[in-house]
C-alpha positions as MATLAB code, in Angstrom:
seq = 'YRVYLSTSCSAQERRLNKRKHAGNRRQIKQWNRLLYRKLRAKGKFRRGTVSDEEYEEVLKSYTKVLSPEEARRYMYLAKAAAFSHNEFDDEEVWFCKTVYRKVLYEEGKNDSAGK';
ca = [
       0.064   -0.011   -0.033;
       1.777    3.152   -1.076;
       0.525    6.586   -0.219;
       1.314    9.564   -2.319;
       1.926   12.453   -0.328;
       2.430   15.187   -2.932;
      -1.305   15.938   -3.128;
      -2.251   15.399    0.376;
       0.752   17.434    1.641;
      -0.181   20.414   -0.155;
      -3.765   20.140    1.195;
      -2.611   19.695    4.721;
      -0.130   22.636    4.409;
      -3.046   24.855    3.303;
      -5.124   23.643    6.219;
      -2.439   24.247    8.744;
      -1.603   27.856    7.375;
      -5.312   28.489    7.430;
      -5.475   27.590   11.224;
      -2.367   29.607   11.881;
      -3.565   32.596   10.284;
      -6.991   32.082   11.781;
      -5.169   31.894   15.170;
      -3.712   35.384   14.458;
      -7.179   36.683   13.580;
      -8.552   35.137   16.864;
      -5.665   36.868   18.817;
      -6.490   40.409   17.463;
      -9.970   39.957   18.110;
      -9.245   39.165   21.707;
      -6.766   41.884   22.160;
      -9.650   44.281   20.714;
     -12.240   42.825   22.891;
     -10.001   43.379   26.110;
      -9.139   46.874   25.144;
     -12.503   47.695   24.485;
     -13.920   46.186   27.808;
     -11.230   48.017   29.740;
     -12.021   51.336   28.268;
     -15.680   50.736   28.844;
     -15.075   49.854   32.389;
     -12.954   53.114   32.710;
     -15.991   55.297   31.440;
     -14.459   56.176   28.244;
     -17.390   55.533   26.403;
     -21.111   56.698   26.602;
     -23.668   54.100   27.291;
     -25.165   52.105   24.448;
     -23.455   50.981   21.415;
     -20.091   52.677   20.210;
     -19.540   53.372   16.643;
     -16.127   52.614   15.195;
     -15.678   56.371   14.631;
     -16.209   56.962   18.252;
     -13.826   54.080   19.464;
     -11.049   55.329   17.155;
     -11.587   59.084   18.532;
     -11.002   57.537   21.900;
      -7.788   55.805   20.875;
      -6.670   59.164   19.429;
      -7.091   60.822   22.594;
      -4.141   58.791   23.960;
      -1.811   61.150   22.081;
       1.076   60.771   24.601;
       1.264   57.057   23.722;
      -0.558   56.513   20.520;
      -0.130   58.304   17.033;
      -3.246   59.261   15.115;
      -1.638   56.777   12.225;
      -1.139   54.089   15.175;
      -4.932   54.485   16.116;
      -6.060   54.160   12.583;
      -4.096   51.043   11.830;
      -5.224   49.451   14.958;
      -8.716   50.177   14.015;
      -8.313   48.793   10.552;
      -6.754   45.698   11.822;
      -9.541   45.046   14.533;
     -12.393   45.701   11.826;
     -10.491   43.420    9.283;
     -10.145   40.718   11.958;
     -13.928   40.922   12.838;
     -15.429   41.014    9.430;
     -12.835   39.370    7.020;
     -10.996   36.359    6.408;
      -7.900   38.109    5.694;
      -4.520   36.447    6.937;
      -2.667   38.338    9.554;
       0.938   37.740   10.462;
       2.658   37.882   13.927;
       3.836   41.198   13.630;
       0.254   42.532   13.291;
      -0.749   40.569   16.352;
       2.145   41.981   18.047;
       1.236   45.701   17.165;
      -2.360   45.080   18.647;
      -1.036   43.751   21.846;
       1.395   46.673   21.732;
      -1.472   49.236   21.434;
      -3.539   47.533   24.364;
      -0.321   47.715   26.620;
       0.318   51.464   25.924;
      -3.234   52.396   26.469;
      -3.551   50.688   29.652;
      -0.173   51.753   30.985;
      -1.188   55.267   30.322;
      -4.560   54.711   31.999;
      -2.661   53.218   35.016;
      -0.370   56.313   35.113;
      -3.782   58.603   35.202;
      -5.305   56.516   37.954;
      -2.251   56.511   40.119;
      -1.800   60.387   39.418;
      -5.554   61.145   40.427;
      -5.253   59.235   43.803;
];
């Protein structure tokens, strides 16, 4: 019994790549969800649903740690992860994680300064 791996390997590689990139998409969505929940808990959003434009404006208000371009890129990645099947690389996941940490670090500094 002989198995020809050439066709099954390429299909298997495609499945693995799809899973890997789906994992990156999932990670971006998770970082975005965490950031959104933290900002909502801090009272940065009004009650009710928040539009993408309002969310981006809140991110742009963190001018000490984020440039407007970074806020725009973050929102692009968050929307793409939520609504498309694009592939994302590790650098894009790292970027979203960095934005999350920068914003929360700035929030932590503001909380400690206010006490």
